[in-house]
Every structure is written in structure tokens, then in C-alpha cells.
N, C-alpha and C positions, 0 to 999 in steps of 0.2 A: 543244233537245237532249233535254229530259225527255220530250217528246211523241214524237219521231221516232227517237231513238237508243237502242241497247242499252248496258248497261254490265256490268261484271263485279265490281262493288263488294261484292256479297254473294251468298249462296247463291241466293236467289230470283231475283235479276237474272241471274246466270250460268245458272241452269236455263232461264229464259225465252229467253236467247240460244241455249242448247243446243238447245231445241225448235225454234226458228226455223231454226237452221243445219241440223238434221237433216231438216227438211221442205223445204229449199231445192233447187230444180231445178239441174241442171248448167248452168253458165254464169252463175249468179247472181253479181252483183257485191257484194263485201263491202268496205267502207271502214273500216279501223281508224284511229282518230284518237289520236295520241300516240306519241312516239318513245322513251319510257322503257322500263324493263324490262317493265311490264305490257303495253304496246303491242306490243313485240317478241315476247313470249311468246304473246300472244293471236293476232297475225297468223300466227305460225309454227304454232301449234296448229291453227288453222282450216285453213290451207293443207295441212298434213300429214294431218289427219283427213278432209278433204273436197277431194281434188285437183281435182275438177271445178268448184270455185268460183273466181271471179276475185278474188283478194285484193289490195288496195292498202293500203299504210300511208302515212299523212300525218304528217309530223314538222315541227315548227317549225324545227329546225336540220338538220344533216346526219345521216344514219343512223349511230347509235352514236358521235356526235362526242365523247362522254365516255369512250370506250373507247381502249385502246392501238391503234396502227396494225395490229398483227397481229390483234387481236380484231376490228377493223373489217373487215379483209379476209375473215376467217372468216365474219362476219355477212353480208357481201355475198354470199359464195359460197353460204351456206345459203339466203338469200332468192332468189338466182338459181335454185338447184336446186329450190326449192319453187314457183317461178313467182310470187313476191310482187313486185308493182310498188311502187316507192317514189316518193313525192312529197316531196322535201326542201324546206325553207324555205317550208312551206305552213301557214299559220295558218287554222284553220277558225273562222269567225265565227258561223255558225248552221247548223242542220240542219233540213231540211224533208223531207217525204215524198219518198223516191226520190232525194235529193240532199243534198249539203253545199255550203255557199257559203264560199269563202275570203275572207280580209281584202281581197284585191284585186278581189273580185267574181266570180272564176272559179267556175263551177258544176261540181262533181264528181258525176257520177251514181253512185248506189249503191242497190242494192235493200235492203241492210242496212248501217247505220252503227253501229259499235261505238265508244263513247267511253271511252278509257282515259287521257286527258290529265288531269293534275293530281292523280294519286293519290300519297299519301304514307302511309307506314307510321306508325302511332301510336308515339310515342317509347317507351312502355312495351313494346309488342310488339317494336320494333326492338331494344331493350336485351336483352330476353329471348331473342330469336332469335340475336343476336350471341353472347351468353354460351353458349347451348346449342351453337351451331355451332362456335365457337372451341374448345370443349372437345374436339371431334372433329377439330380441325386443319384446318377448312375455313372459308371466308369465309361471311358471312351470306346470300349469294344463290347459292351453288353446292352441289353434292353433295346430301346427303340433306335439306337444308333447303329446296331449291327445290321448289315445288309449283305445278303448272299450275292456274289458277283454273277452267279448263274441265274438264280431265282429272280433277281430284279431286272435282268436284261431280256425280258420277254419282247417278242416282236409286237408292234402296235398296229 
């Protein structure tokens, strides 16, 4: 993963992905690994900002299985509108150049693989964000507190 996948864990990594995405040709396949908030946001941001790319999201469970039924329907509608393919119940075991290999040995070809699985907000940051956002009457991951890791890391 470290050698062949991009991540969005920090500014430098996200800018590296931004540069790769900006230089990608039409039809380039992008595989986003991880079905949590970071994966959903990353896949949708890439698909929306570069409609000519073929974006696929690989999730261990079902798409948005932790959301309400109405939110899951909305998420699927958004992914359909953006043309994002979804591979549910897909655990990625390793990433190699041009592909990712699932736990059952299936090879998923991808020109670019973005690893978003396993991200957790540090408890101090989570407490700070919740406190600030609740004071505005919004949850910790919606409204003005939500920030795209790709959109907010523009070069200055």
C-alpha cells in the first residue's frame, strides 16, 4: 500500500494525489479503498471534479451500512449520478502497481489507488470539533464543520 497507493492523511499526501488526479487522462481508473466518511467524500470529490475518470469505491461492508435507510438511498443516488461504481463486501489485501488484490484473490485494475481505510479522528480533535459544531447546532460531520481533504488543500 505504501509503495503503490495514495492517501489523504495529510497535506503533502493529499497534494500528491491532487497532482496525480490533475494529470490523469480521460478514462483513467481510480479505486478508492474504504467505505467510511473519508472514502465516500474522496470518491465523490474525485468523480465530481474530474467526470472523465472511472471512479470505483471498494468497501468491506455495504455502501453506507451505518447510515439510515433514507441516507443510504440518497448516497446511492449521488453515486449513481456521479457514475461511481461500488464494490461492496470487498476487502483489499494488497496494492500493486496498476491493481489491488482482494482477500479472495480477485484483481481490481486501477491506474490510481487511493487508500482511505482505517482513518480515525484523534480523540482530542474529535472532542474539539464536536464542541465547536454543536455550539452552532450542527453535528460534528455536517454543515460548516465538513471539509473535503482534497478541496481544502489547494496550493497557495
